C-alpha positions in Angstrom: 81.7 49.7 -33.3 78.0 49.2 -33.5 77.7 45.9 -31.7 74.4 44.4 -31.0 73.4 44.2 -27.4 73.2 40.6 -26.3 69.6 39.3 -26.1 68.2 38.9 -22.7 66.5 35.7 -21.6 63.2 37.4 -21.8 63.9 38.4 -25.4 65.0 34.9 -26.3 61.8 33.4 -24.9 59.7 35.9 -26.7 61.5 35.3 -30.0 60.7 31.5 -29.6 57.1 32.2 -29.0 57.3 32.6 -25.2 56.5 29.0 -24.6 57.7 29.0 -21.0 56.2 32.3 -20.2 52.8 31.3 -21.8 52.9 28.0 -19.9 53.6 29.8 -16.6 50.9 32.4 -17.2 48.3 29.7 -18.1 49.2 27.6 -15.0 48.8 30.7 -12.8 45.5 31.5 -14.4 44.3 27.9 -13.9 45.3 28.0 -10.3 43.5 31.3 -9.7 40.4 30.2 -11.6 39.8 27.0 -9.8 37.2 26.7 -7.1 37.8 26.5 -3.4 39.9 23.6 -2.2 39.8 21.5 1.0 41.8 24.0 3.0 39.3 26.7 2.1 36.5 24.5 3.3 38.3 23.7 6.6 39.1 27.4 7.2 35.4 28.3 6.5 34.2 25.6 8.9 36.5 26.8 11.7 35.5 30.5 11.0 31.8 29.4 11.2 32.4 27.9 14.6 34.2 31.1 15.6 31.2 33.1 14.5 28.9 31.0 16.6 31.2 31.4 19.6 31.4 35.2 19.2 27.6 35.4 18.8 27.1 33.4 22.0 29.6 35.6 23.8 27.9 38.8 22.7 24.3 37.8 23.2 24.4 35.4 26.1 27.9 36.1 27.7 28.5 32.4 27.2 31.9 31.2 25.9 31.2 28.0 23.9 34.9 27.0 23.6 35.4 27.2 27.4 32.3 25.2 28.0 33.3 22.4 25.6 37.1 22.4 26.1 37.4 23.5 29.7 39.1 26.4 31.3 42.8 27.1 30.3 43.0 23.8 28.6 45.3 22.8 25.7 42.3 22.0 23.5 40.8 25.4 24.2 44.0 27.1 23.2 44.2 24.9 20.1 40.7 25.9 19.2 41.5 29.6 19.5 44.7 29.1 17.6 43.0 27.4 14.8 40.4 30.1 14.7 43.1 32.8 14.5 45.0 30.9 11.8 41.8 30.4 9.7 40.9 34.1 10.0 44.4 35.0 8.8 44.2 32.5 5.9 40.8 33.9 5.0 42.1 37.4 5.0 45.1 36.6 2.8 43.1 34.4 0.4 40.4 37.0 0.1 43.0 39.7 -0.7 44.5 37.4 -3.3 41.1 36.9 -5.0 40.2 40.5 -4.8 43.4 41.6 -6.5 42.8 39.4 -9.5 
């Protein structure tokens, strides 16, 4: 009549000391506490070049990417694509760091 409710996986883990949950939490904390990696450095470098290009466009009306890569070239499109991807990565990474 008064049966016990079967223990959930979470309850079983907590009863055993939460070893898996603690290990997962500590690995997440380690990942979030570590410094910037290689990808962060590459993204920052590309964003720096993008900043230089935007400053040269706004002050001197000179497009640095077009001057180096040529007009409507694959390398120019690649440069702008990398710039947009690094900006997106920086925004997502910044939001992750700000939420912690």
